[in-house]
matplotlib code that plots the C-alpha trace (Angstrom):
import matplotlib.pyplot as plt

x = [114.8, 113.2, 114.3, 111.2, 111.1, 110.7, 108.7, 109.6, 108.0, 109.3, 110.9, 113.2, 114.1, 114.8, 117.0, 118.9, 119.2, 120.7, 122.6, 124.4, 125.3, 126.6, 128.3, 130.2, 131.2, 132.8, 134.8, 135.8, 137.2, 134.0, 132.1, 128.3, 127.2, 123.7, 121.1, 117.7, 114.8, 111.1, 107.7, 106.8, 109.6, 112.2, 115.7, 119.3, 122.6, 124.4, 127.9, 129.5, 129.8, 130.6, 134.0, 134.9, 134.0, 137.5, 137.1, 139.7, 138.9, 139.6, 137.2, 134.5, 134.6, 134.2, 131.6, 129.8, 130.5, 128.8, 125.7, 125.2, 125.8, 122.1, 120.6, 122.7, 122.3, 118.4, 118.4, 120.2, 116.9, 114.1, 115.3, 115.1, 118.0, 119.9, 119.1, 115.4, 115.8, 117.7, 114.5, 112.5, 113.8, 117.2, 116.1, 118.2, 121.2, 120.8, 121.1, 123.9, 125.8, 125.2, 126.5, 129.6, 130.1, 129.6, 132.4, 134.8, 134.1, 134.3, 137.5, 138.6, 139.0, 136.4, 136.3, 132.3, 129.1, 128.8, 131.6, 131.7, 128.3, 129.4, 132.5, 130.7, 128.0, 130.4, 132.6, 129.4, 128.3, 131.7, 131.9, 128.5, 129.4, 132.5, 130.5, 127.3, 127.4, 128.0, 124.9, 122.9, 123.9, 123.1, 119.8, 118.6, 119.3, 117.8, 114.7, 114.5, 115.5, 114.8, 117.9, 121.6, 124.3, 128.0, 128.8, 126.3, 127.4, 131.0, 130.2, 127.8, 130.4, 133.1, 130.3, 130.1, 126.5, 124.4, 121.6, 118.2, 116.3]
y = [-58.8, -58.8, -56.1, -54.6, -54.2, -50.7, -50.5, -47.5, -46.2, -47.5, -44.3, -44.3, -48.0, -47.6, -44.5, -46.5, -49.2, -47.1, -45.3, -48.4, -49.0, -45.4, -45.0, -48.4, -48.0, -44.7, -46.1, -48.8, -46.3, -46.5, -43.2, -43.5, -41.4, -40.9, -42.4, -42.2, -43.4, -43.2, -43.1, -46.4, -48.2, -48.6, -47.2, -47.5, -46.5, -46.1, -46.0, -48.5, -51.4, -50.2, -51.0, -52.7, -56.2, -56.8, -60.7, -60.3, -61.7, -58.5, -56.6, -59.2, -59.2, -55.3, -55.4, -58.3, -56.0, -52.9, -55.1, -56.5, -53.1, -52.0, -55.0, -54.5, -50.6, -51.4, -54.1, -51.5, -49.2, -51.9, -54.7, -57.5, -59.5, -58.9, -62.5, -61.7, -58.4, -60.4, -62.1, -59.1, -55.7, -57.1, -59.6, -58.1, -57.7, -61.4, -62.5, -60.3, -61.5, -65.4, -65.0, -63.2, -65.8, -68.6, -67.3, -66.8, -70.5, -71.9, -70.2, -71.5, -68.3, -69.5, -72.9, -73.1, -71.2, -71.3, -69.7, -67.2, -66.0, -65.9, -63.9, -61.4, -61.1, -60.4, -58.0, -55.9, -55.7, -54.3, -51.9, -50.5, -49.9, -48.3, -46.1, -45.5, -41.8, -41.2, -43.9, -41.6, -38.5, -39.6, -41.3, -38.1, -36.0, -38.8, -38.5, -34.8, -35.0, -38.2, -38.0, -37.3, -37.0, -38.2, -34.6, -34.1, -37.3, -36.3, -32.7, -33.9, -36.4, -33.8, -31.4, -28.9, -29.3, -26.4, -26.8, -26.8, -23.5]
z = [-25.5, -28.9, -31.1, -32.5, -36.4, -37.7, -40.8, -42.8, -46.3, -49.3, -50.4, -47.5, -47.7, -51.2, -50.4, -48.1, -50.3, -53.4, -50.8, -49.6, -53.2, -53.9, -50.7, -50.6, -54.3, -54.0, -50.7, -53.2, -55.8, -58.0, -58.5, -59.3, -62.4, -60.8, -58.3, -58.3, -56.3, -57.2, -55.7, -57.1, -54.8, -57.3, -57.4, -59.7, -58.9, -62.4, -63.2, -60.3, -62.4, -66.0, -66.5, -63.2, -64.2, -66.0, -64.9, -62.4, -59.1, -57.1, -59.4, -59.3, -55.4, -55.2, -57.4, -55.4, -52.3, -53.8, -55.0, -51.4, -49.7, -50.9, -48.7, -45.9, -45.7, -46.0, -43.2, -40.7, -40.9, -41.5, -39.3, -41.8, -42.6, -45.7, -46.7, -46.4, -48.6, -51.6, -51.8, -52.0, -52.7, -53.9, -56.3, -59.1, -56.8, -55.6, -59.3, -60.0, -57.0, -57.7, -61.3, -60.1, -57.0, -59.6, -61.7, -58.6, -57.6, -61.2, -61.7, -58.4, -56.5, -54.1, -52.4, -52.9, -53.1, -49.5, -48.5, -51.1, -49.9, -46.5, -47.1, -49.6, -46.8, -44.3, -46.4, -47.4, -43.8, -42.7, -45.5, -45.2, -41.3, -42.2, -44.8, -42.6, -42.4, -45.7, -46.6, -44.0, -45.9, -49.3, -48.3, -46.6, -49.7, -52.0, -49.9, -50.4, -54.3, -55.7, -57.8, -57.2, -60.0, -59.5, -58.8, -56.3, -54.8, -54.4, -53.2, -50.4, -49.2, -49.0, -47.2, -50.3, -51.5, -50.5, -48.7, -50.6, -50.6]

ax = plt.figure().add_subplot(projection="3d")
ax.plot(x, y, z, "-o")
ax.set_aspect("equal")
plt.show()
């Protein structure tokens, strides 16, 4: 049986994409300073990369997982593959990940780009799966508000954010 592909309005897709970045970043010890989505199909998760790239392989790998988490979360709700989304809504994430993985390969921390991409995708898929309830909660709130502060994210994920009136 062929799975049907679900088409969602871009604000929802974008909300899941950005929520994926934020939830996985938080699970890896990086607290987003803000998350924004717009009706123009754009979104930004701020603060998850600042200071994280200390040019140590473990830090770079965590940043790669966070960068790929957006397309992996979006893929779960659209039916598109993360690879397809990296050529579309995740184009900026793809460029970031490519540069980071190249740094790991050139430094001898990954054997080659193909292996590095495969590992990065597997790690991101696993991180999104573990963080899925948080991704859903953040995406739902983003669809209502369009913007969340880092404090909102922390409160929401600890169950303390009050309902909108």
